[in-house]
ROMAR-468304 format. One record per residue: residue in three letters; y, x, z of N, C-alpha, C, O in turn. Coordinates in steps of 0.02 Angstrom, whole numbers, plus 50000, padded with zeros to 5 digits. Each point is the difference from the previous one (the first is absolute). Layout:
N
AlaYXZYXZYXZYXZ;...
//
This chain:
453
Met505355059650824500275004050054499455002150047499474996850002;Ala500635008650036499495002450047499994995550062500514997150018;Pro498905002450015499974995950060500505002450052500095006050010;Ser500244989350024500505001850050499665002450064499404999150010;Ala501005004150034499735002750062499744994550045499545001250040;Glu500754992749955499784994550043499394996549973499694996050035;Tyr500135005549903499464996349968499325002650023499895006050004;His499664989450011499325001750018499524997749945500064994449976;Pro499485009950003499544998249946499634993550017499854998650058;Ser500014997549891499694993450009499295000049974499815004149958;Ala499804991250068499344998849972500084996449933500444995849994;Pro499155005849957500094996949934499824992650001499614997750042;Val500684998649911499824993049990499274999849978499795003849957;Glu499834991750072499294999349983499924995249941500294994649999;Gly499315007549953499844995649945499484994850019499625001150048;Val500364993549916499474995050011499355002649972499464998650027;Tyr500585005249919499415003149970500045007650010500545002949999;Ala498895000150012499965007250014500175004049938499904997749944;Phe500355008450067500135004549944499345001649965499505001550033;Asn500504998149902499395001549962500005007349978500525003149992;Ala498884999649998499955006649968500224999249927499934994649972;Pro500355010649998500244999449931499474997049953499455002749994;Gly500734991849974499544996849954499524995150031499694996149964;Ala500245003950102499534995550034500294993050004500614999250004;Pro498964995649996500254993250003500264998350070499845003350049;Val500574991449954500234997250063499664993350009500104995549959;Val499515003850093499624993850011500464994850031500305001150053;Leu499774993249914500424994650025499604994850038500264996950047;His499115002149934499584995150034499285002349994499775002149947;Asp499874997550108499285001650002499684994950047500005000950061;Gly499724993949910499734994650040499804994149957499925000849939;Pro500014993350091499794994149962500494998249944500615000250010;Val499114998249932500404997849943499664993949970499405000049988;Gly500994994750000499734994049969500244999449929500555002349982;Arg499024994549976500194998649931499844992749985499534997150028;Ser500865000049928499894992949984499324998949968499724994550006;Glu500015010649958499364999149965499415002750038499455000649971;Gly500625001250092499435002650038500124999850074500554998250022;Pro498955003750018500084999950073500425005950024500115004849964;Glu500114994850098500375005550031499535005950011499444999150025;Thr500795006849957499605006150008500455005650024500614999549996;Pro499105006050030500415005950016500315002849936499704999749947;Gly500895003050060500325002949941500595004450019500195000350059;Thr500085003049891500585004450012500534998749948499864998149943;Val500765002850076500575000149955500375006550015500155001450058;Glu500015002449891500345006350011500485001749944499934997549943;Leu500545006750074500475002749951499725006749978499995004850039;Arg499784995649899499725006249974500535003749960500464997049973;Phe499465009750023500495004149966499695004149943500345004249971;Thr499034994550013499675003849948499774995349945499634995350014;Pro500595005749924500475005249977500734998150013500445004450001;Asn499704989050009500674997650013499974994850056499474997350013;Pro501105001350020499994995050053499764993249974500234997649949;Ala499314999450089499724993449981499714996750063499745003450044;Leu500324990049959499724996150055499314997749978499944996349950;Val499545005650086499314998549980499624996950057500175000950059;Trp499314995349924499574996950051499275001249982499835001149942;Arg499754998550110499285001149989499604995850049500174999750059;Leu499314997149915499554996050041499285002449988499875003049948;Pro499674995750098499315002149989499654995549949500234994449986;Arg499235008149985499604996049953499714994050037499755000750056;Thr500274993449912499764993950032499544996249952499885002149944;Asp499894992150080499584995749957500384997249941499714997649951;His500965002850052500424997349947500185005349948500404998749955;Thr499295007150050500205005649957499944998349926500415002349959;Phe499094993850022499894998749929500254993149978499854997849944;Asp500544998850099500314993849980500595001349953500285005550002;Pro499904989749958500585000949956500635001450042500104997250054;Leu500325007249920500615001850035500584995549979500074998649940;Pro500354999350107500624996549980500505005049973499935006050009;Asp500584991549957500515004449973500365003850055500165005949993;Glu499974990650063500325003250057499774996550063499704994649997;Thr500445008450058499784997250064500545001150052500525003049986;Ala499354994750074500455001350057499575002450057499494996950017;Leu500715008550014499665002650058500314997050063500615000250008;His498984996950035500244997050062499905005150056499445001950016;Ile501115000250014499995005550048500384997950063500554997349995;Ala499165003950063500334998550063500505005550018499835005950001;Arg500784991950011500525004650022500284997750067499844994550021;Pro500575009550013500254998150066500394993450000500034996750052;Tyr500255001449892500414993949996499624994349967500304994849987;Gly499055006050000499594994849970499625002449939500085005749979;Thr499514990049993499615001749941500444999649938500364995249990;Val499595010049968500415000349939499555000249939499415001750004;Glu500884996649939499655000549936500325005749960500605000149987;Leu498985004649994500235005649958499754998949929499405000349988;Pro501054998349964499784999149930499645006349976500235005550012;Ala499214993549953499605005749981499674998849932499904994349980;Gln499935011249987499634999849937499355003950010499955004650041;His499554993449919499345003350005499935005749951500244999649943;Arg499455005750079499735005149956499254998949994499695001149948;Ser500024996650107499314997950004499954995350059500514998350031;His498884999449986499934995750058500185003650065500214996950048;Glu499695009749952500095003750063500695003050008500195001950056;Glu500214998549891500645003350008500494997649947499824996949950;Gly500815004750063500534998149953500665002550024500035004750040;Trp500504992449935500675002350017500454994050014499824994349987;Ser500765007150039500504994950012500685002749979500145005950009;Asn500274989849963500685001949983500474999550059500605001349995;Gly499114997050063500385000250061500324993350019500024995449960;Ala500225004450100500324993950026500395001650063499865004950034;Thr500644990949981500315000250065499644994950043499874994449978;Leu499975007650083499594995950044500394998550064500375004150024;Gly499544989950001500364998050060500614995949983500074997749944;Asp500375001550105500594995749993500605004149980500235004350038;Ala500044994449902500585003849975500634998550040500505003549991;Gln499494991450052500584998350042499875001650073500384997950044;Ala499095005849971499835001650069500545004450031500285004449966;Pro499894994650098500505004250033499715006850020499585000450044;Leu500655004849923499745006750012500485004050043500614999249995;Gln499125005050048500405004950037500055006549962500515003550004;Arg498974998149959500015006149961499484999649944499534996050003;Leu500575008149947499545000349944499785007249992500415004650000;Ile498934996449992499725006749990499765000649928499644995649975;Ala500565009749991499765001449932499735007149998500205004350038;His499344996849916499645006449994500195003249933499784997949947;Trp500645007350058500245003349939499465004549970499665003650036;Val500274996149899499515004049963500365005149957500444998449961;Asn499355007950048500225005649957500735001850006500325002149951;Leu499964997150108500685002150013500015007250025499605001650044;Pro500835002749930500035006950025500285000050071500304995150023;Ala499615010550012500275000750067500765000249996500285004549969;Leu500044990750063500734999850000500265004450056499655001250049;Arg500965001149944500315003850054500374994950044500604998849990;Gly499044998350057500284994850042500485002750052500145006050002;Gln500104989450040500485001950052499685001450067500325003050044;His499054994949966499715000350067499295003049998499664999849949;Asp500155003050107499335002850007499514994650023500194995150033;Leu499175005949950499474995550022499505003950042499885005949986;Val499844990950064499475003050040499384995749995500014994150017;Thr499455008849959499364996449992499495003050047499955006250006;Arg499674989650028499475002450044499344999749962499774994649982;Ile499925011250008499365000549964499515003750044500125005850019;Asp499334990849998499485003050043500305002650065499815005450024;Gly500644990850005500295001750065500565005149997500315001450052;Ala499835001349890500535005049994500594997149961499904996049954;Glu500715006050064500604997749967500185004549941499995006250005;His500174990749939500195003749940500684997349977500094994049990;Thr500395010650002500684998149980500095001049925499845005349973;Thr500424989549994500185000449929500755000349996500354995150014;Arg499905010749967500725000949996500304995549945499764999949943;Arg500754996450076500374995749955499534995349962500094998849940;Gly499424998550095499514995749968500214992749995499664996149967;Arg500895002150064500234993049997500664999649962500495003250018;Trp499514992749929500614998349965500184992950018499584995549996;Ser501035003450025500214993350020500694998549973500405004549987;His499744989150006500644997949973500124992850018499544995950000;Glu501095002450014500194993150013500544998049950500495003649991;Thr499414990749976500484997649951499894992649988499434997650001;Gly501114998849989499964992949983499644995950052499714994849984;Gly500305007350079499664996350052499265001750007499654996850039;Trp500115008149922499295001950001499935007150029500435004349990;Lys499034996750046499835006650026499355002249966499504996650003;Ile500535009249966499435002849963499785006450034500395004650008;Thr498984995550012499725006050033499395002249959499544996149989;Leu500475010149989499485002649955499715006450030500355005150005;Asp499024994650016499675005650033499465003149956499594996549970;Val500415010250026499515003549960499335000350037499995000050062;Arg499475000249902499345000550031499875007250023500275004749971;Pro499324996150080499815006850020499615003449943499614996749965;Gly500495009750026499645003649949500224998649928499625001249953;His500994996350039500254998549933499975006249955499844999549941;Arg500335006350088500025006149960499325001649969499965002449944;Asp499504996350093499335001449973499844995449941499675002249952;Ile500564991650051499884995449944500395002249938499774999049944;Trp500815003950067500455001749946499825006549964500365002049954;Lys499115001350067499795006249968499634998749935499634995149994;Asp500465009349959499615000049937500024993349964499494997949972;Leu501094998850028500044993549969499915000449924499794995249968;His500365010650003499935000649928499274999949979499854999349940;Arg499695001450107499294999949984499674993350015499414999249984;Thr500944996350044499694993850023500404993949977500565000649976;His499134993550031500304993649982500034996150066499584995650012;Val500915006050029499994998150071500394993650013500564999149976;Tyr499134996450063500344994450030499835000050074499415000350018;Ala501094999550024499874999950072500604996850036500575000549977;Ile499294996350079500534997550043500325006150033499675003850036;Thr500984997249952500345006050025500494998450056500185004450039;His500054989349965500514998150049499864992950024499704995949965;Val500535002750095500014993150025500734998150011500385003850029;Met499804990249948500694997750007500024993750043499584995649995;Glu500935004250048500144994050039500674997349978500505003649997;Leu499514990049987500614996649981500164994650052499564995950016;Ser501045004150009500204995150051500754998649993500345003349961;Arg499904991850077500714998550000500345004450053499725001250053;Thr500885001149932500345004550046500174996650066500035003450052;Asp500074990049948500164996550062499394997250036500064996550050;Gly499345005149924499394997750032499804992949985499514997550027;Ser500874999049929499854993149984499394999649954499805004949970;Val499924989150025499424999049957500224999149928500584998549986;Phe498965002549968500134999149929499364997649968499475000350031;Thr500564997249909499414997449966499755005049947500395004249978;Pro498984995350003499765004249945500404999149936500125004949964;Asp500094989050021500414998949940500655003850004500255002449949;Gln500044998250110500635003850008499885007549993500445003749979;Ala498974998650039499855007249998499805002349930500075005949983;Gln499674989549976499755002149934500535003549957499835005149969;Pro500794992550027500505003749959500125007050025500155004549961;Ile499804996650105500115006750027499415004549981500115005849981;Leu499284991650023499425003949979500065001849926499855005749980;Arg500374989549980500085001349928500535005349988499915004549959;Ala500654995050077500545004949991499775007050019500175004849965;Leu499444995850088499755006650021499495002649951500005006049984;His499564989749991499515002049950500345002849938499845005449976;Met500644990749998500355002149940500455006050013500045004649959;Gly500304995550099500475005450014499675006750009500225005049971;Phe499254995450069499665006350010499685002449934500015006049985;Ser499734989449976499695001949936500535002549951499895005049965;Phe500684991750033500575002149958500235007050020500135004249957;Ala499924997050107500235006650024499515005549981500225005549982;Leu499144993150023499495005149987499805000649927499705005049980;Gly500454989949980499815000149930499274998649988499735001849948;Arg499944995050099499304997749993499904994550051500394999250048;Trp499084996949942499894994350044499675002050065499465003150000;Val500864995350055499715000250067500064992950028500424996249977;Ala499165002150072499984992950018499874998750074499595003450031;Pro500784991649997499834997450067499484994549993500164994349988;Met499215007550021499454995349990499784996950066500155002550054;Leu499484992049939499684996550056500494998550057499875001950057;Pro500694994849928500454998050054499684994750045499644995649976;Val500495004950088499724995450049500564997750046500365004150028;Gly499724989349980500524997350044499734998450069499504996550007;Leu500835006250044499784999250069500514995950039500615000949993;Gly499144994550049500444995850039499915000850074499495002650023;Ala501014995150015499995000350073499514994650025499874995249964;Pro499875005450097500185005550047499525005949999500125005050034;Asp499334994549929499475005050006499845003449933499425001949988;Asp501074998849968499895003149934499444996649962499595003349967;Arg500404990250036499494996249964500145000149925500584999249980;Ile498915001849980500095000049927500124992849977499594995550013;Leu500985003449954500184993349976500024999549924499974994649972;Trp500085011149996500075000149927499805006849974500075005050036;Glu499674995349903499835006549970499954999249925499944994549973;Glu500095011149993499945000249928499435004649982500015006050015;Trp499484991149953499455004049973500115000549924499834995349964;Ala500435010250014500155000849929500175007349988500115003850046;Thr499904998049890500235006749981500724999549977500224994949975;Arg500155010650033500665000749972499995006249955499585004450009;Leu500874995849944500035005749953500025006550039500435001050043;Cys499105003549942499975006450034499675005249955499484998649970;Asp500815007350026499735005549961499615004750045500095000050061;Pro499475004249910499685005250040500535004550032500555000949973;Ala499285001950084500485004350036500185006049957499615002549960;Lys501014999850049500265005549961500445004350044500434997450036;Ala499465009149962500355004550046500735000749982500435000450044;Ile499724999849891500695001249977500284993549973499694996749958;Ser500905001650065500324993849978500275000749929500265005349981;Ser499664989449979500314999849934500684996750002500375000049950;Gly499824997350108500604996050004500635003950017500005006249998;Trp500524990250018500665002850011500125002050073500515003050016;Trp499024995350028500105001050072499545005550026499405000149983;Thr500875004450058499585004850035499824997150067500434997850038;His498925002349978499764995850055500185002650070499794997150050;Trp500605008349954500265001950066500744998150007500315001650051;Asp499964995249899500704997850004500034993250033500014994849968;Asn500005005350098499964994050040500604995449988499924993949996;Glu500675009150000500604996049992500004996149934500214994349998;Ala499565008949949499974996749935499534994050002500164994749972;Leu499275006050062499534994550004500294994250041499914994249981;Arg500425007450073500314994850041500524996149960500044993950005;Met500365009849955500514996649960499684995549948500234994449989;Leu499255008149978499664996049948499714993650031500094994649973;Val499565006150083499694994250032500544994950021499904994049992;Thr500655008550034500554995550019500244995949940500094994050005;Arg500005009349939500244996649940499494994949974500194994649978;Leu499185007250024499494995449974499894994050045499914994549976;Val500105006650090499944994450046500594995349992499934993950003;Ser500675008949986500584995949987499914995949937500194994249997;Ala499535008949951499894996549937499534994150009500054995049963;Cys499495005550085499524994650012500324993650025499704994749997;Ser500925005850028500334994150026500184995049945500124994150014;Asp499905008249924500144995749942499374999949956499885004949964;Pro499724989850038499374999949962500095001249925499575003249969;Val500974994350002500115000949928500135007449985499705002849954;Tyr500755000250084500155007149989499395004350016499865004949966;Ala499774993250087499415003850019499495000149944499675005149988;Ala500264989249977499524999749944500205004849944499575003149969;Arg501084997450018500245004649947499875007250020499765004049959;Val500404997750103499885006950024499265001649998499815005549980;Asp499784989750040499285001049999499765001949930499605004649992;Arg500644991849958499805001449931500235006949978499635003749968;Gln500984998150050500265006649981499615005650034499865005149968;Leu499974994050095499625005250035499305000749970499725005549996;Thr500004988949982499345000349967500045004149937499575004349987;Tyr500954994549973500105004149940500095007450019499715004449968;Ala500694996950084500155006950018499385003750023499905005849980;Val499684991150061499395003350022499545001149940499695005349994;Ser500254989749963499555000549942500215005649953499575003549972;Val501084997450018500235005249953499975006950033499965005149964;Thr500064995350102500005006550033499305002850006499905006149996;Arg499604989650014499315002450006499815003949937500084997549944;Asp499675008550065499855004249942499294998649976499565004350001;Glu500344989549976499354997949973500124996349934500534997149989;Gly498965003149967500064996649936500405004249950500245005450017;Phe499834991949923500375003549948500745000250017500274995350029;Val500065010249953500715000750014500394994649963500484997250027;Glu499325001349912500344994749962499974993350037500494996250000;Gln498955002550031499924993850039500504999950058500294994850014;Arg499805010850019500465000350057500724998949976500404996950036;Ile499765005749905500674998949973500134992649989500544997550016;Met498974998949958500084992849987500114996250066500424995550004;Val499195006350047500084996850065500695001550028500344995650027;Gly499875010749967500665001850024500564996449963500504998150030;Ala499415001049904500514996449961500054992850023500554997250004;Ala498884999750012500004993150025500364999750068500374995350014;Gly499515009850028500345000250064500755000849993500394996850035;Leu499825007549918500725000949988500314993549974500554998150020;Glu499104998549935500264993749973500104994950057500494996350001;His499035003550045500054995450056500605001650044500374995550020;Thr499735010949995500575001950043500664998849964500494997950032;Leu499545003449903500624998949963500184992649996500584998250005;Trp498924997649985500114992849998500284997650066500474995950002;Gln499245006550053500264998150065500715002550011500434996450024;Arg499685009849957500655003250012500574996649961500554999250025;Phe499304998849913500544997449958500004992449994500534996950005;Val498895000049984499994992849986499944995950065500414995650012;Leu499095005950029499914996150061500575000950049500134995750042;Ser500215010049953500585001250044500634996549975500494999550036;Gly499494998049902500574996649972500495004549964500544997749980;Asn499295008650011500455004749965499994999049925500475002149965;Met499004994950009499954998749928499654993349990499624997750043;Thr500514999249900499594994349980499375002749966499985005849979;Ser499524990050015499395002249966500145001749927499685004449971;Ala500804992049999500175001449930500335006849993499845003849955;Glu500624997850091500325006649999499495005550011500035005349968;Tyr499504993550078499485004950013499585001249937499845005749983;Gly499994988949983499575000549941500325003749943499665002949958;Arg501014997050040500355003449944500105007550013500165003749953;Met499734998550108500135007050015499375004149992499484998150028;Pro500535007549936499405004249992499745002650067500385000850048;Ala498975000549955499685002150062500315006450028500095000550061;His500075004349896500265006350026500694999150032500175003550047;Lys500234991849926500664998850029499944996450068500375001550046;Leu499164993849958499894996650064499785005050053500254999950056;Leu499275004349926499755004950048500555004950019500075001750059;Arg500325000649893500545004750015500514996950047500235003250047;Arg499954990549942500484996750043499734999550072500375001150048;Ala498994997349958499704999450067499995006850035500175000450059;Leu499635004849905499965006650030500705002550020500085003050053;Gln500404995949905500685002250016500274996250061500365002950041;Ser499494990749964500254996150057499705002350065500294999050054;Ala499125004249943499675002650059500115007650008499695003150044;Ser500744999849915500155007250002499395004349989499965005650026;Ile499554991949936499405003849984500135004349938500184997249948;Pro499735009450056500165004449943499594998249938499414998250005;Leu500915002449937499684998449936499795006349962499694999549947;Thr500485006350080499835006249966499255001450006499674997750047;Thr500065006149905499315002150002499985007650012500235003949959;Asp499514997950098499995007050020499485003949959499404998450005;Pro500805006549955499515003849960499485003550042499445001349976;Glu500725000350086499515003450043499434995250019499425002150000;His500754991750015499494995250021499734995749943499434997750003;Leu500975001249946499814995849943500115003849935500404997849958;Pro499265007750032500145004249941499844996649934500355000949951;Ala499114995150047499824996849937500514994749980500194999649941;Leu500054996450106500514995149984500665003349982500364997549956;Ala499805008050076500605003749982499965002649929500484999849962;Ala498925002750019499905002449931500034994249950500285000749946;Leu499444993650073500024994149957500724997849989500204998449944;Ala500195001450109500704998049995500395004949956500424997949960;Ala499455008650048500355005049959499824999249926500445000649957;Ala498924997950029499804999149930500314993849970500215000149942;Arg499834994550097500314993849976500755001149985500274997249953;Lys500055006850089500725001449988500085004349938500464999049960;Arg499105005950031500065004649943499864996349935500355000949950;Asp499134994850050499784996849938500364993449985500064998149942;His500164998550110500294993349989500694999150032500304994749995;Gly499955010550038500654999550032500014995450061500524997650019;Ala498885001150010499954995450056500055003750066499645004950011;Asn500814992850033500045002750068499604995550046500194994350013;Met499255008250011499534995950038499995002050074499865005750016;Asp500314989650027499935001250072499334997050024499594997949960;Gly500315002050106499374997650026499854992849982499434998449986;Ala501084997350015499904992949982499784999449927499564996149984;Asp500755007949972499794999949930499285002349992499614996949964;Leu500215008450070499345003149990499444995450023499514999149963;Val500544998050097499444995950025499914993749958499444997849989;Thr501114999349986499944994049959499785001849928499624996349970;Trp500635009350004499825002149932499265001649995499664997749954;Val500085006350094499295001849999499574993750009499514999149964;Arg500684996650082499614993950011499984995949936499474997349982;Asn501105002049982500014996149938499575003149946499684996449962;Lys500325010250034499585003349950499264998950014499604999549953;Leu500224999950111499304998850017499794992849987499444998649979;Val501034996750034499844992949994500054997649927499624995649979;His500855007249984500134997749931499885005849952500475002849973;Pro498904999150017499855005949958500184998749927499834994949971;Thr500505010050000500174999849928499815006649967500165001249942;Gly499495002950095499875006849977500465004950034499845005950009;Ala500754991650011500485004350033499805001750072500305004350032;Glu499194992149995499785001850067499735007150004499965002950053;Asp499874999849888499785006949999500555004750024499865005450025;Asp500784992449967500555004050025499935001350075500195005350025;Val499544989850010499925000650073499465005250015500115004450042;Tyr499324995249925499445004450016500105007149974499645004550020;Arg500854996549935500155006849977500255004350057499935006149999;Phe500374990750051500275003650058499504999450057499984995050036;Lys499625010249971499464999750049500284998850071500435003750024;Gly499314991150007500224998450067500544994750003500184997750054;Ala500095000249888500554995250000499784993250027500394996750035;Val499015001249949499764993550024499915000250076500194995350035;Thr499515010049990499925000750072500675000150035500084996850052;Glu500395006849921500675000450032500364993349996500404998450044;Thr499484997749904500294993349996499734995750057500374996250031;Trp498995004449983499714996450057500345002350065500184995850041;Leu499905010749969500315002550061500714997250008500194997950055;Leu500195002249891500694997750003500044992450010500444997550035;Thr499094998949934499984992750008499864998150072500354995750028;Arg499155007450003499844998250070500575002250046500134996750051;His500205008849932500575002450039500574994950000500274998350052;Tyr499914999249888500534995149995499824993550035500404997150036;Leu498975000649954499794993750032500035000550076500244995550033;Thr499515010049994499995000950072500715000050028500144996650050;Leu500315007249919500685000450026500374993349994500384998250045;Leu499524998249901500334993549993499764995050052500394996050025;Ile498975004349992499744995650053500305002050067500234995650038;Leu499775010849978500285002250064500744998250005500234997850053;Glu500145003049892500714998450002500104992550010500454997950037;Ser499144998049931500074992750007499854997750071500264994950022;Leu499315008950013499844998350069500545002350049499994998050059;Gly500475006149918500515002650045499775006050039500305001750052;Tyr499175001649925499745005950033500495005849993500275001249946;Gln499865002450110500495005450000499705006750023500385004750016;Gly498964995949986499695006050027499855005349948500335000449949;Thr499175003650064499805005449956499424997949955499664995050014;Tyr500245008849933499454998749953499805006549968500375004950001;Thr499044995149969499775005649960500024997949927499744994749982;Ser500575009449976500064998349929499314999349968499565004150011;Met500364990649950499374998849965500065001649926499564998349961;Ala500995004950020500115001849930499735006949984500085002349943;Ala499605000950105499735006849989499254999850009499744997050047;Gly499915006349907499275000250005499765004350057499464998850028;His500935006349991499815004650054500565000150051500575001549984;Arg499264996950078500494999750053499785004250059499405000850011;Tyr501075001950026499835003450061499854994850054500344994950005;Val499165006650036499834995450054500594999450048500275005150024;Gly499934988849990500554998850047500695000349968500504998850034;Glu499545002749901500655000349966500304993049997499684995449975;Arg500925003850049500324993449999500755000750001500275005350016;Ala500074989249966500734999949998500234993050017499604995350000;Lys501045004050016500294993550013500034996049935500135002949947;Val499754990650057500044995949939500715000649971500485000450038;Pro499594999549896500655001549969500554995150016500595001849995;Trp499254992050025500524995150016500185000050074500434996150021;Ala499255008150019500124999950072500725001850014500295004549970;Thr500004991950077500695001450021500005004350063499554999350042;Ser500935005049964500025004650057500084996550066499805002650052;Asn500504991449947500104996350062499544994050006500144995350037;Ala499295005049924499534994450004499744999150070499815004950033;Ala500164989049990499744998750067499255001050000499654998849951;Asp500125003450106499275000850009499694993150004500094996450049;Ala499535001949899499724993249996499334999450034499704994649999;Ser500055010650032499354999750031500024996950069499494999450033;
//
């Protein structure tokens, strides 16, 4: 929604770490570093983004340079809450990497948590931001996206100059901090890092699922009263892809209401750790199958695994079937039953899926088989996995394998959204070419559905 007449633009939330130039590292520590196998020396620890996100450390050359190296070491670093040990591996005596760690007290009472989002597109937020640069005020229209749900308040502010970073992305392999997020309790009460972690995970998975590629809230820092003292932090990488101007996912990034509804549903799912783990796995499959990387056949296999996971949850874990009943039912029938229960159309549109439509017509002509979408995605997948020579039937129809991937990711995405109780809009993923901003209400949405945001 547009800012109200009573609303006054706000100063953006400040990150603990400064915004980096695209591809430039973020320095986490620059000062004394101790190692168990040598004396304390000056050193640095930073999050590098070239060629991919990695936590790296570097020390100067010392008298110990030619001593035998241990398999691994621990870096001793002074932090505001005390000296910590960062597990590390050597590349040489002077540098190496770390797989990361959470530092500080996981039960510390926090007033707020700051995270630094990497490679998030500019959202169409609800509020304006005012930034003071060199003594002058600069207003970012709709630069703040905020939402309250499940007792949590989420504030997400875009960085100044985001548009300049987002230019010419097709020519670059960009990683940059694009947003700063503040997480707090709506009633102002304290919370622990352990309590915040499921929310961070839900947001990481949810935004990535919506966009169809990995974006990440990295370097979270927990701050406590009364003076915003750092009590906890995470030095690690999270799954993140290079920035991309056009989304591969089902969500258009200016649809604020859809994002609010998705976040509400995912935060609610976090209240049940068992259910949250299942959703997490399904979202991982969904992001992996949506990313347009790797062989198309590979994406179909990942999508099939994701569908199997959702079908097992829908029928067996829900108590609607026994495992024996599930095992006796063919895959296409299971998928058809799930799609029909969610009111998801089974037809294959010749305009968007011409190769699959031609394949279905040929199968009907030659074998008398009437094939709907459930038949097609399972039949093609089986021909690829269990070759008998008949897999050539698939490749005779140019584009059929690619369209099977599109339809598979489409079904998986919709089944996940339906299982979450999402009632908003989406963009069809069953078409290779879509108009920017094209979207429709999910097929199971009810006309009197309550606004869940």
